[in-house]
N, C-alpha and C positions, 0 to 999 in steps of 0.2 A: 442274630445274637452272637456276640463274641464267644470264642471257646474259653478264654482266660487260661491260656496254656501255662503249665506249672514250672517251666524252666527256660533258661537262656539256651537258644539253639546252638550257640557257638561255644560257650564255656561251661554250660550245664548248671549254672548257678540256679538255686531254687528261687522261683518267683511266684509265691502263692498269691491268691486273689488280693490280699491286703498289701502287697508290695508296692512301694512307691518308686521302685527301681526298674519296673517293667516298661519297655518301649515296644511299639508295634508299627508295622508299615500297613499300607492299605489292604494287603493280603493276609494280615495278621501274623506275619513272621514275627517272632518274639525274641527279643534280646534284652539283656540287662543294659543299664545306661552306659556302663563302662565300655561294653562292646559296641553298642549302637553309636555312641558319640565319639569315643576315643579311638577305637580301632577302625570302625567303618565310616567315621566322619559324617554321620547323618545321611549315608547313602546305603540303602538296603542292598546287601550283596546278591540277593535273588532277583529283585525287580527294578533296582536303581531308584526306587521312590525314597521319600523321606520317612523319618520316624516321628511319632508323637507318643506322649505318655499314655500308657494303657489305663483306662478307667478302672476303678475298683467297684465291683458289683456289691450293692448293699447287702449286708448280712441277712436281712429278712428275705432276700431273693435267692440266696444260696441253697436253701433247702429244696426249693422247687426248680431252680435253674442252676445246678452245681457247676463249678468250674471243671475244666478238663483234667483228667488224671493221666492222659497220654503224653509221655515225654518225647519231645523231638530233639534229638542231639545229633547235629550234623556240622561239626566244626568246619569252618571255611578255610580254603587255601589263602593264606594271608598275602602272598604275592599277587594272586589274581584279584583279590578284593581291593588291594592297594591301587592297582591299575583302574579298576572300576570306580573307586572313590575319587581318585585324582581326575577322572574324566567328568564326573558329575557334581562334585561337591561345590563348585562355584556357580552352578546353574540353579536358579531358584526351582524348587520342586514343581511349581506349576508350569514350568517351561521344559522340563526334562522329557 
């Protein structure tokens, strides 16, 4: 089950369960769309995988399966992430 993390790991923007701006990689690194697509160019700065829109957990499930309240805020070194993005952004995710 996904954690549904509450914020962007890079800019700390709030990303509640109902947010349509949340993007995740296969390890559930969580970023807002602006960071994931504009800054990291669809290349996760941690694993080099791609991002997909995070699903929204139905409200009826939140009571028994609440989203995480643990904030992860680890701004990335933009020079290093640019090198990583440039290396992988033109390689399809399934071939990275």
